N, C-alpha and C positions, 0 to 999 in steps of 0.2 A: 689403754688404747682400744681394747676389745669393746668396752662399754661405749666409747665414743663412736666406733664403727656401727654398733648395733643401733645406737640412737640415730645416727645418720641414715641407716637403712630404713628405720621406722618413719623418719621425716620424709624421705624420698618416696616411700610407699604411700604415705598420706597425700603428698603433693600429686603423685601420679593418679591416685584414686579421685582426688578433687578435680584434676584436669580432665579425666575421662568423663566424670559426671557433667562437667561444664561443657563437654563436647556436644551434648544433645541439645536440639532446638526445644522450644516450648510453644504451646497452643493457647490462645485466648478465645473463649466462647462466652457469650452472655449466659447468666444463670437461668433466666426464664424469658420466654417470648409469649406474648398474648396474641391470639388470633381468633377471628370469627370462623365458625364452621363453614368449610368449603372455600375459604379464602386462601390466597397464596402468600407465603412469607419466605424471605431469603435467610438461610442459616449462614451468618457471616462469621467465618473463622479467620483469625489472624495468626500467622506463624512467625515467630521471632527466631532468627538464626539463618545461616547460609549453607547448611548441609545439603548434600545431594539427595533429592527425593527419590525413594525406591517405590513406594506404594502409598495409597491413601484410600480409606473406605469408611462410609457412614453405615451405622446399624441402628435400627432396622432400615432397609433400603426402600420399603414400600412408601409410595407417595412422593418420593424425591425425583426431581428432574434428572439427576445424574449422581449416583452415590459415590463417584470416584473423583469429584472436584471439590475444591475448598468451600465454595459458596453455592450449594445447590438450592433450587427453589422447591419448597414443600407445599403441597396442597393439603391443608389441614382439615381433618375430619374428626379425629379423636385426640385427646391429650396424651402425652407420653414424652419419654426422654429419647434423645438422639445423640449417639456417641460417634466421634471422629477419631480414628486411629491412624497414625502416620508411622511409616518406617523410613528412616533416613540413614545415609552413610556419612559418618562424621568427617569433616574436612581435615581434622588434626591427624597427622601421620605419626604413629607411635614408633616407627623405625628411625633410628639415629643415622644420619649420613646415608639415607636411602638413595640419593643421587650421586654419591661418591665425590661431592664437591669438596669435602674435607680430606680427600685422599684415602689412604689405607688405615682408617681408624674406625672404631665403633663396632667391629664385627670380627668373627673368626672364620677360619677356613681349614679344611683338611689338606689343602695344597700349600706350597711354599711361595712366599711373596718374593718377586723379583722387581727391583726398582727400575723404572723406565728412565730414559729410552734404552732400547736394546735392539739387537739385530735378529736374535733367535731366542724366543721364549720356549724353554724346554718343556717336555711333557711332565705334568705334575706341578707346574708352576703357574702362578697367576700374577697379574700386574694391574695397577690402577692408572689409567692414562687416557689421553684424549683421542687416540687413533690406534686401532689394532695393528696396522702396518708399521707403526712406530716402535713396536716391541717384537715383531716377527715379520720379516720381509715377505713371507708367504701368506700373510693374513690380508683380509680385505681392507681397502682404504674407505673409512666411513666415519661419520660424526655420531656423538652420543644422542640418546633419545630426548634428553631434557632441552638442550639448546642447540645441538649440532656442533658445539665447540667445547663442551665441558668434558668431565671425566666419566669413565665407565669402568666396570670390572671386566678384565680380559682374561679368559681361562684357556690354557692349553692342557686339556684334561687327559688323564691316563686311562688305562683299560679296566681299572677297578672302580665300581660304583662307590661314591663318597658324597659327603655334604660339602658343597663348594662354598657355601656362605651360611653363617649362623649368627643369631643375635638373641639375647634374652630380654624379654619385655614384661613389665608388670601389667596384669589384666584384671578385670572385674569378673567374679564368678557368675556362671550361668548367663553368659552374654555371647551374642554372635559377633564374629569379627571377619573382615574381608582381608585376605592375604593375596596380594597381587604383585607382579613384576613384569618387566619388559625384557625379552630375549631376542637375540639375532645370531645367525650363523656368521662366523668370520672366516670360514674356510670354503674353498670352491667345491668341496664334496658335500652334496645334499641328498644322497641316496642311502636309505637304510641298508645295513645297520651302522654305517659310518657317519652318523649324525648324532647330536646331543639328544638324549631322551630325559626330560626334566620332570620333577615331581616335588610337591611341597611336603615337608616333614615338620610336625609340631609335637614337642615333648616326646620325640622318638617314634611317633606314629605317622606313617605316610598318609597324606590326604589327597583325595581325588585320584584320577587316573594318570599314569605316566604318559607324557605327551611328547612325541618326537618333534623337533624344530626343523620342519621341512622347507621353510621359505627360502628364497634366494638369498645369497650372502648380502649383508647390509640392510636387509628388510626387517624392521622391528615388529615383533609379534607379542601380544599381551596374553598372559595366563593368570588365572585367579581361582581361588577356592574360598568357601565359607566354612568357618570353624566355630563350634560352641565351646566355651571355656569350661562348662560344667563346674566342678568345685575348685578348679585351679585358680591360683592368684598370680602365677607367673607362666610365661610361655616361652620355651626355647624354639624359635622358628628357624627353619633351615630350608635351603634350596638343594635338592638331592639330584645328582646326575647318575642315572641308571644305566648308561651305555657301557658295554663291556669291551669295546675296542678303542684304541687310541687314535688311529688314523681318521681324520675328519671330525673328531670329537673336540671341536674348537668353537667357542661361542663367547658372547659378551652379555652382560647383565646391566640393567639401569633402572632407575625409578622404582625401587622396591618399596612397597607400602603395606602397612598393617593398620587397618582402621576399624573402628567400632561401629556396629549397627545399633541405632537408637529406635526404640518403640515407645512413642508418646501418645497420650490420648486425653480428651476432654469431652464433656457432655453438656447439652443444653436441654431444658425442659420446655416443651411447647404446650401451653394451656389453651384449649379450644373452648370457646363459648358458643352455645346453640343460639341461633338468631331468633328474635321475636318477629313473626310475620303477620301482616294485615293485608286484606284483599279488597279491591274496588273494581266496579264494572261500569263501562261507558258505551253508549250506542249512538250511531249517527248514520244518516242516509243522504245521498246526493246523486246528481246526474253524472254520467261518465265523463262529460267535458269539464266538470268542476275539479277533476283531479289534476295535480296532486293536492292533498290536504295535509295540514300540519297536525301531528299528534304530539301532546306535551305531557311530561310527568311533572308533579308538583315540585317547586323549587325548594332548596334547602338541604338536599341530599348530596353526599360526596361521591357516589358511584351509581351509574345507570347502565343496565344491560337490556337491550331490546331483542325481541324475537327475530328481527331481521339480521342480527349479528352486529349491529351498531353498538358501540360502547362509549361510555364517558360523555354522552350527549343528552341534554334534557329533553330534546324533541327530535322527531324524524319526519320526513315526508312520506305519506301513504299514496302510492301511485295506482292502486286498484282496491277493490272490495276484499274483505276478509277479516280474520281475527288477528289482532296485534296485542302483545303484552310487553310490559316493561317492569324490570326489577330495580327498584330504587333503594340504595343502602346508605344508612348513616350509622357508623359503628356496627353493632350487631343487630340493629333494627332494620327490617326489610318490609317495603311496601310493594304489593303486586297490583298493577293496574292493567285491566283488559279492555281493549277498544274493539267493538263489533261494528265494522264499516260495511254498509250496503251500497252497491253501485247500481243505479237505474240506467237502462240503455237509452240513448238519445236517437231521435229520428234522423234519417239521412235524406235530405232534400236535394234533388239534382234535376235541373231544367234543361240540360244539354249545353252544347257549344253555342256561342254567338252565331247567328245565321242571317241570311237575307233571301229575298225572292223578288220576282218582278212585280211591278205595280199592277193592281187589279186582282191579285190572288190573296188567300188567307193562310194562316199557320196555326196549328194546335199546340198549346203548351200544357204539360201535365207532369206529376211526380207521384206515382202510386204509393200508398202508405197503409199500415195495418188498420184493422177496425178499431174504432174508438178515437181516431185522430181527428183533428179539426184543421181546416185550410183557411188562410186569409191571404188574398192576392192584392197586389198594389193597385188593382183596378177597383177594389172593394168587394169583388166576388168571393163567396165562401164555398164554392163547389170545387171538385177535384181537378177540373180542367177548364181552359178558356180558349177562344179563337181570337187571333189578332190579325189586323190588316194594315196597320200603320207602323212607321218606324218609331222606336222608343226602347226604354229600359223597363223590363217587367220583372217583378219579384214575387216569391211565395214564401210564407211563414207557416210551418206545420208544428202543432203541439200534440204529443202522444198522450196515452192514458195515465202515464206516470208524472205528467206535468213538465216533461223535458221537451225542448223545442229546437228547431233548426231552420235556417233561411238560405235561399239561393236566388240568384238573379241572372237574366240573360238579356243580351242586346239584340234587337231585331232591326234590320235595315231593309227598307223597301226601295228598290232602285229601278232605273231605266236600263235598256240593253247597252252593253259596252261597245266602244268604237275599236275596230281592228284595222291596222295599216301595215301591210307588208312592203310598201314602197313601190316604185315603178318597175316595169319589166327590165331585166338586166342581162348583159352579155359579159362572160368571163373569158379572157383571151388566153390565159396560161393553162387552161384545161383542168385546173384544180377545183375541188368542191367549193360550193357557195353556201354560207350559213344564212338561214331565213329566220326572222323573228319579228313580232309586232313592235312598232316604235312607240306604242302607248303604254303607260304605266297603270297597273291594276292593283286593287287592294286585296282581293281574295279570289284569284282567277282559277279556272280549270281549262286545259287546252286539249284540242282534238284536231289532228292534221288529216290530210286526205289518205295517208297510209295507216290511219287509226293510232298513230303514236300520240302520247299525251304530254310530251316535254315542252318547255317554253320555247325551244329552238329546234330547227330541223336542218340537216345538211343535205343540200341538193347535189347529187353526184352524176346526174344525167340531164340532158336538155328536156324540158317539159313544162307543164302548168301545175302549180302547187297552190293549195288553199289551207286556211287556218280558221277554226271556230273557237272563240274564247267565251266561256260562261262565267259570269260574276254575280254572286248572290242570286243564282237561279235564272239569270237573264243571259241569252246567247247573242253574239255578234260575229261576223265573218269577213274575210278579204281573200283575193286571188292575185297571183303574180306569175309571169312567164320568164323562165331562166334558160339562156342559150349558152352552152359551154363550147369554146374553141380551143384547139391544142396548137399554139405557136411555139413548139419545142425546138431548141437548138443547143448543141453541145460541142465545144471545142476541146479536143483531147491533148493538144500539144502543151507541155509545160515549158517554162523558160528553159532555154538550152544554150550551149556553147559549142562553136565549131571552129575549125581552123580556116584561115583565109583560103577561098577557092572551093570549099565544100558547099553542099545544098541541104535544105530542110524540106521534107514533104509534109504538107498540112494534113492533119487527120481530124475530121469533124463529121457530125450527123445533123440533119435539119428536116423540118416539114417540107413536103414537096411544093407547097404554095409559096414558099419564101423566095426572095431575091437577095443578092449579096454584093458587098463592095469592100475591098481591102485597101488600107492606107498604112504606110506609103506604098507606092507602086513600084519603087526601085527594086530590081532583082526579080520581079514577078512578070511572067509572060502574059497572063490573062488574070486581071485583078478582080473579075466579077464571078470567078468560079468559087465553089465552096471549098475545094481542096487543091489549091495550086501548088507548084513547086517553086520554092524561094531560094535564090542564090545571091545573098547579100554581099556587098563589098565592105561595108562598115556595120558596126553594131547598131540595132534599132529595135523599137517596140512596134510590132505589127498587129493592127486592129482590124476586125471584120465587123460590119454593120449589116443586120438582117432586117427585112421588111415584109409584113403581112397586112393585107387590107383589113381595116377596122381595129387593128391592135397596135400598140406602141412598138417602135423599133427596138431591137435587142442588139447588144454589143459584147464582144469578148476579145481578148488579146493575149499575146505571149511575146517574150523578149528573146531576141537572138543576139548572143554575144559572139562577135567575130574576133578571134584571137590570132596574133601573128605567129609565124614559125621561127623559133629562136635560133641565133647563130652565135655560140659561145667561143671565147678565145682565152687560152691559158698562158701563152708566151712560149719561150724556148726551153729546151732541156736544161737541167741544173746538176751541178756537182756539189757534194757535201760529205761530211764525216759521219760515221755511225754514231748514233745517240744524239746528233745535233738536230736542229729543227729549222724549217724555212717557211716563210709566209708565201702562199700562192694566192694572188688576187686575180680573179677572173673578170671578164667583161662580156656583155651580151648585146647583140643587135637584134631588133631595134631597142634602144635604151629607154624609150618612153613607156614601155609596158611594165606595170608594177606588180604583176601576179605570177612571176616565174617561180618554179620550185626547182631545187638543186639536189643532185645526188652524185657524190664523189665515190669512186671505187678504186682500190679496195677501201672500204669505210674504216677499217681498223688502223689504216696508215695516217689518218688525219684526226684532228681534235673534234670536229663536228662535220658530218657528211651532208648536212642540209643547208649550209650557208654559202655565200658567194666567195668569201675570203677565208681560207683555212690554214692551219699550221700542220705541216708534214713533219712527222718525227721519224728520223732516219733509222731503219733497221737493216734492210737489204735493198738493193737496187730495185726500183718499182716503177712501172708504167702507170701514172696517175691519169684517170679518165673522169671527165665531168659531163653529166647528162643534165640538160636543162629542159623542163617540161612546163607547159601551161596547163590550167585546169581542164582544158578540152583535150589534152593529150598531144598537143603540138610539141615536137621534140627536136633538139639539136645537140651534137656531141663534139668534144675536142679532148685531146690528151697531150701529156708531156712526160719525158723520161727523167726520173730522179736517180742519178748515178751515185751510189753510196760507197765510200771507202771505209775499210775496217777501222773500228774505234777501240777494240779490245785486243790490243797487240802486245802490251808490255808484259814482261815476266820478271820475277824477283824471288828472293828468299822468304822463308816463313818467319813467324814469331820465334823468339829465342829467349833463354834465361841465362844470366851471368851472375857470378858472385861479386860482392862489393870489391871495387878497385880493379876490376878486370875489363878488357876491351873486347869488341866484337866487330866483324866486318859485315856491312850491309851490302846487298846485292840487288841490281836491277839491269835489264837488257831489253832489246827489241826496238829501240828508238835511235834518234840521231842527237838528242840533247836531253838533259836530266836536271831536275831541281828538287832538292830535299827540303821539307818543311816539317818542324822548325830546324834551324841549323845548330841548336843546342847540342853540345858534346861532340860535334862532327868536325873532322879535320878538313873536309872539302865538300860543301853542300851541293856542288854542281858536278860531282864525280858520279859515275855509275856504281862505284864500289867504295864509298867513304868508310872511314874507321870511326866507331863510336866508343867512348868510355863514359857510360852514364853513372851518375851518382844516385839517381832514383829511377823508378819505372818511367819509361818514355815511349810515346806513340809517335811514329814518323809516317809521313806521306811523301811519295815521290811522283812528280809530274813528268811523264815521258812524252816527247813530241816525235811524231813519225815524219817520213819524207814528204807526206801529203799535207803536213801542217796539222794533222789530227792529234789530239791529246788524249792520253790515258793515265789513270791514277792508280797507284798501288799503296797499300798500307802495311806496316809492320810494327809489332810491339816488342820492345826490349824490356823484360822484367828483371829487376835486381832482387836476387834472393836475400832473405834475412841472414845475418851473420850467424855462424855457429855459436850457440850459447849453452853453458852448463852452470848450474848453481849447486856447488858441492862444498860442504863444510871443510875447513882447513884441517882439523884434527879431532879425534875422539879418544876416550880412555875406556878400556875394557879390562877385565880380570882374566887370569889363566882359565882356559876351558870355555870362556864365553865367545860369542860371535857378534858381529856388527853387520846389520843389513845396510849396504850402501844404496841410497835411494836418491839420486840426483834429479833435479829439475832441469830438463834439457830438450832441445829440439833435434838432437842427433838421432840417427837411425842405424848407424853401424859403429861398433866400439871395439877397442883393443886395449886391454889392461896389462901393465908390466910393473913389477914381476907378477906372474900368475900364481905363485905359490901361496897357499892359504885361501884362495878364492874359489867359490863354487863354479865360476865360469869366466873365461878370458874374453869372450866376444859378446857379452850381454851388458845392458845398461846398469843393472842393479845386482851385482854379485854379492853373495854372503861371504864376509871376510872373517876367517878364523886363524889369524897368524899366531905362531908360537912365540915370536918376538916382535917388538915394535917394528913397523914397516911403513915406508912411504910408497904409496901406489900411485902410478901415473896412468892416465887414460887418453888415448887419441880417438877422436870421434868425427864422423862425417854426417852432414844433414842429407835429407832426401834430394836436395838440389846439388849435392856434391861439395858444399862448403865445409872446410876443415878447421879444427881447433884442438887444444890440449889443456887438461886440468889435472889436479892431484889432490890426495887426502893422506894425512899421516895418522895411522892407528897405533896408539901408545898402549902397550900391554903392561899393566901394573902387576908386579910380581907378588904383592901382598893380598891376603884374603880379607873380606869385609863382612862382619857378622852384626845383625841388627834384630831387635825385638820390638813389636808394636807396643804403644803406650796404653792400649785399652783393648778389651775384647768382650763379647757378649755370648756366653754359652748358649747353645741351642738356637742361635739366630744366624742362619745362612753361612756365608763363606768366612765370617769372622767369629766362628763359634769355638775354635781351638787355638790355643796360644802356642805358636811354634817359634824357635829361633831361626832367622833367615840368614843365608850366606850368599856371598858372591865370590867366585874364585874357588880354588881347591883347598879344602881344610878338613880336619878330623875333629869331631866333638868329643871332648873328654867327659864333660859333665854340664848339665843344665838343671839348676835347682830353683824352686819357688818357695818363699817363706811367707807365712802369715804375719799379722801384726805382733804376735807373741814370739816370733822367731822359730816357729815350728816349720819343718820341711813338709809341705803338702804335696809336692811333686818333684821327681828327679828323673833324668834320662841321659843316655850317652849317644843318642841318635838324632840327627836332624829331622828324621821322619816321624818322631814321636813328640806329641805336644800335650799340654794340660787342657783338660776339658772343663775345669772349674769345679771339680769334685775332690773330696778327700775320703778315701775308703768307701766310695760309692755315695757319699753324702754331699749334695750341692753346698758350696761355700758361699757365705754372705757376700753381698757387694761391698767393695772397698778397695784400698790400695795394698798391693802385695809387692815384695822385693824378690828380684831374681839375680842369680850369678851364673856366669858362663866361663868355662875353661876349654880352650881349643888350641890346635896347632896347624900351621899352614903346611903345604906339601914341601916347603923349603926348610921346615924345622923350626919356624919362629912361633913362640908361644903367644896366645891371645887370651887375655883376662878382661871380662866386662861385667858390669852390674848396673842395676837400675830399678825403676818402679814401673808397675803395670796396674791399671785400674780394671777391676772386674765389674761389669755392668749387668743389670738384669731388667 
């Protein structure tokens, strides 16, 4: 057997070592890369695996675009090797059942395991469950870190620092490992020192600093440390609680991980070849207006770099003189071409704008140039200036000493004086300004008015004589006009207005003193030729005034006078009605033909709409209703009527009540002359003021009460039928002498009386503890909160004989089932309790029910298996009890 176990451990160790080696990723780099001196190449690294990357670095870093990425760009100047080193954290977790999904397996603890669920996890115990509150009612309700619904380790720690979780793991020597776990408080106490202070321990040595868990209850926090295995091949990893107080030292653990760090590397050799370079030179010269010019490198090369910064193009445009070079590359062969470009300045010829002048004059054309220039005119002249006297297009071509040339031309127009026409003399009647301008169209004019302004138009703001001179192509022309301004101003200030019949309107207006006036119509006007007469119209009309001034057109203005009637409203006679009733009040108004009356009822809260002709009055108290009718002009009429209101809230009656099933109740109502109850269900007389009801279920009643004025009032009452008194109590139970029975009925009763009361812990409670000396029938009378009564009973049978039993298995050292005891019910004395092994030897004996077998013999733990026991005892009545059987010892 030992040889088999040794072989199994060797195989497992080999499997773990292979698995840890396979945990690491791998790098793939090319062996050699060829590059030209000064060129750029990408170092392409491929990583196989899915581990978490911690760091990466290329050495040497000189010449690399970024030595911390997988594929940096190298500017190659010298040959050499480049090494990539990666550190990763393996995805494979060496911890077994680190998320506790398999329950309480795969680890050990200095605390005692308590199986869930529970109500109180005691100090020094732990459990594996989905919710801390499920094992201790004082712990936080929370989910695990993995899924929110899975298991976690729940610890009610004691005051002594201990290892709360341990596991032994095979490791590789001289290797870094990451030890991490998630913790959370599950107690409401989060103030030191009453909080967990946790630390990692590996092979008996504490790692890192002790860390208090200060986060709020239910908040998961991660802790981790890095450990190097050195020469070790196994690691006993533990989570250590350093807190020395018990109160508040309650926490949970989840997702424990122990993972290997992997350091992997690979290299690539970059071989740099020095380029073979050849040089060529090119010269060219041209005038400045011949730019841009194309510069081209020979074809057949794979890469081009120009001095302008342009790349990968065989040619570029040169926009100015200067030196340009291009590097053309084919593999490691380089051709250098230099272009020397000379730019000669070109002459600038300018003859001025197109122009004109009057017939009979001459004009000089010229364009000064540097010495050494030659002139050629379109007239054939070769001097620097010419005189022209006729219309036409003239051009000049100039060539400078560099052979560069330029040309310009100008149009000359010889004209006669222009015609200017300001129109006939003008009179303006409304006194506003008058705009003057020539009616002739010009090509290139300049303007001059008598006030020396030079705009095409002029605004005349006063009576007077105005003149305009127009010059076109150097020839002037002129014209004169007389402008007379008159002010025939008139303003009527009256807006359209409304008045009541019999009222007057005073006209308000201003006008020029030379004007005359006429109003139409003349009805209601004493003098219709006045500017501001008094108008007293009988009917509505539009009144218009016409003004007249000699030499100017007539002016008109008007306003409308709306003549409105004085309304005469009528509401009818006074009315009688009941409180809470309503009545329609329809009004009439004289004269009825007018369509723009507005209405106002008061008080407004007594009607549904205080702005209409017909309203609904809702009776509250007796009220004098008044209607005011008004036209838009304020013409007003008033009428009123008295609304006499009789009381509507006069009935009185009894309130809601509750009865037990099969009971009767008297309903009460008063204050009227007749009554009607609705519905009539369960009533002996539905038209009585005090009918008798015997309801079977809850019932709502309404009673309509009629007063001596015919007004009606309604009352409501609810009759509730209480639930029957109910008790669920077992008929009988059996107990042994000295035992008690807790009577726990299911009932809706609130008051109780038990008979007889002997042997009961209480006579007037629902659940007394019964300890009768002899068999007894107990009866209980109980009453519900609503006063409903009932009776029930229970028979408690006291068995005079004692009962002794022994478990069929136990596990030494494992919780509450670690000691084998004989158990008894009733009163009895133990004479002997013996346990025999398979060979018949007595391994344990006792004469006390309080002494049991712990699974050892003379201090030596006994092997697992089946053992035989015998029991001799005697009841308090003197009856002998003899019992034997088998028990299995488990480990």
